[in-house]
C-alpha positions as CSV (number, residue, x, y, z in Angstrom):
1,X,0.0,0.0,0.0
2,X,1.3,3.4,-1.0
3,X,1.9,6.0,1.8
4,X,-0.7,8.7,2.2
5,X,0.2,12.3,1.3
6,X,0.2,13.1,5.1
7,X,2.7,10.3,5.8
8,X,4.9,11.5,2.9
9,X,4.9,15.1,4.2
10,X,5.9,13.8,7.7
11,X,8.7,11.8,6.2
12,X,10.0,14.8,4.2
13,X,9.8,17.0,7.4
14,X,11.7,14.3,9.3
15,X,14.5,14.2,6.6
16,X,14.7,17.8,5.6
17,X,13.2,19.9,8.4
18,X,10.9,22.5,7.1
19,X,8.4,22.4,4.2
20,X,10.1,23.8,1.1
21,X,10.2,27.6,0.9
22,X,10.2,29.0,-2.6
23,X,11.3,32.3,-4.2
24,X,11.0,33.1,-7.9
25,X,13.8,35.4,-9.3
26,X,11.7,37.0,-12.0
27,X,13.5,37.7,-15.2
28,X,17.2,37.5,-14.5
29,X,19.1,40.8,-14.7
30,X,22.6,41.9,-14.0
31,X,22.1,42.5,-10.3
32,X,22.1,41.1,-6.8
33,X,18.7,40.1,-5.5
34,X,17.7,38.7,-2.0
35,X,16.1,35.3,-2.2
36,X,15.6,34.2,1.4
37,X,15.9,36.0,4.8
38,X,17.2,34.2,7.8
39,X,16.1,35.7,11.2
40,X,16.3,34.8,14.9
41,X,19.5,32.8,14.7
42,X,21.5,30.4,12.6
43,X,19.9,27.8,10.4
44,X,21.2,24.6,8.8
45,X,20.1,24.5,5.2
46,X,19.2,20.9,4.3
47,X,18.4,21.4,0.6
48,X,18.6,24.2,-1.9
49,X,17.7,23.7,-5.5
50,X,16.6,25.8,-8.4
51,X,14.2,25.0,-11.2
52,X,14.5,27.0,-14.4
53,X,11.1,28.4,-15.2
54,X,12.1,30.4,-18.3
55,X,15.1,29.2,-20.5
56,X,18.4,30.9,-19.9
57,X,20.0,31.6,-23.3
58,X,22.6,34.2,-22.9
59,X,26.0,34.0,-21.0
60,X,25.3,34.4,-17.3
61,X,27.9,34.1,-14.6
62,X,25.5,33.2,-11.7
63,X,26.1,32.4,-8.0
64,X,24.4,32.3,-4.6
65,X,25.9,34.1,-1.7
66,X,25.2,34.6,2.0
67,X,25.0,38.2,3.1
68,X,24.9,38.2,6.9
69,X,23.6,41.0,9.0
70,X,27.0,40.9,10.8
71,X,30.1,39.6,9.2
72,X,31.5,39.2,5.7
73,X,29.4,38.2,2.6
74,X,30.6,34.8,1.3
75,X,29.8,32.6,-1.7
76,X,27.5,29.6,-1.1
77,X,28.4,28.3,-4.6
78,X,30.9,29.7,-7.1
79,X,29.9,31.7,-10.1
80,X,29.0,29.4,-12.9
81,X,28.0,30.2,-16.5
82,X,24.5,28.8,-16.8
83,X,23.6,30.4,-20.1
84,X,26.2,30.1,-22.8
85,X,25.0,26.6,-23.3
86,X,21.3,27.1,-23.0
87,X,19.6,26.0,-19.8
88,X,16.1,24.9,-20.7
89,X,13.0,25.5,-18.7
90,X,12.4,22.7,-16.3
91,X,16.1,22.1,-15.7
92,X,16.9,21.5,-12.0
93,X,20.0,23.4,-10.7
94,X,21.9,22.2,-7.7
95,X,25.3,22.0,-6.0
96,X,27.1,20.0,-3.4
97,X,27.5,22.7,-0.7
98,X,31.2,23.4,-1.1
99,X,31.7,27.2,-1.7
100,X,34.2,26.5,-4.5
101,X,31.8,24.1,-6.3
102,X,29.9,25.0,-9.4
103,X,26.2,24.9,-10.1
104,X,25.3,21.7,-11.9
105,X,22.3,20.8,-14.1
106,X,20.2,17.8,-13.0
107,X,19.7,16.3,-9.7
108,X,22.2,17.5,-7.1
109,X,22.0,17.6,-3.4
110,X,24.0,19.1,-0.6
111,X,26.7,16.7,0.6
112,X,27.8,19.1,3.3
113,X,25.7,21.0,5.8
114,X,25.3,24.8,5.3
115,X,25.0,26.6,8.6
116,X,24.2,30.2,7.8
117,X,23.8,33.2,10.1
118,X,21.1,35.9,10.3
119,X,21.0,37.8,7.0
120,X,20.1,37.0,3.5
121,X,20.7,34.4,0.8
122,X,21.1,36.3,-2.4
123,X,21.5,35.5,-6.1
124,X,24.1,37.3,-8.2
125,X,23.4,37.3,-11.9
126,X,25.3,38.7,-14.8
127,X,22.8,37.7,-17.5
128,X,19.7,39.3,-18.8
129,X,17.2,36.5,-19.6
130,X,15.6,33.5,-18.0
131,X,14.1,32.9,-14.6
132,X,14.6,30.5,-11.8
133,X,12.5,29.4,-8.8
134,X,14.7,28.4,-5.8
135,X,13.5,26.0,-3.1
136,X,15.0,25.8,0.3
137,X,14.5,23.5,3.4
138,X,16.1,24.0,6.7
139,X,16.4,23.1,10.4
140,X,16.8,25.8,13.0
141,X,20.3,25.6,14.4
142,X,19.5,28.1,17.1
143,X,16.2,28.2,19.0
144,X,13.9,30.7,17.3
145,X,15.7,30.8,13.9
146,X,13.6,30.8,10.8
147,X,13.8,31.4,7.0
148,X,11.3,33.2,4.8
149,X,11.2,34.2,1.1
150,X,12.7,37.7,0.8
């Protein structure tokens, strides 16, 4: 017998912490845009993936970074060209969690934990077309910590 949707949701929460929080980028532009806001303390990000919703067809050096309220801004994943070779709508983008890693196309998951402080997760785009919706799950590392779409 297949698990019920309620049972599947409980399993996902047990494995990943929160329900997925999503943020659409809108049309990519050569700018830095906040995706998620971390408040109340540090969080451990358990998954962070992007789904391309509009094809990316021009060169685009793209990365994610953590911009803490206190401290230095740092890369979550290194800038990667996601547009010179077109990235089609529906493509899943991921990375392994190492700051020097590149964004990869297809299924990818965090192989190392990301513990991030109060502040924002931002995307930095150099391209001018396409769109991505990012999905994040987390577990509070400090009591009272939370994440919301920016």
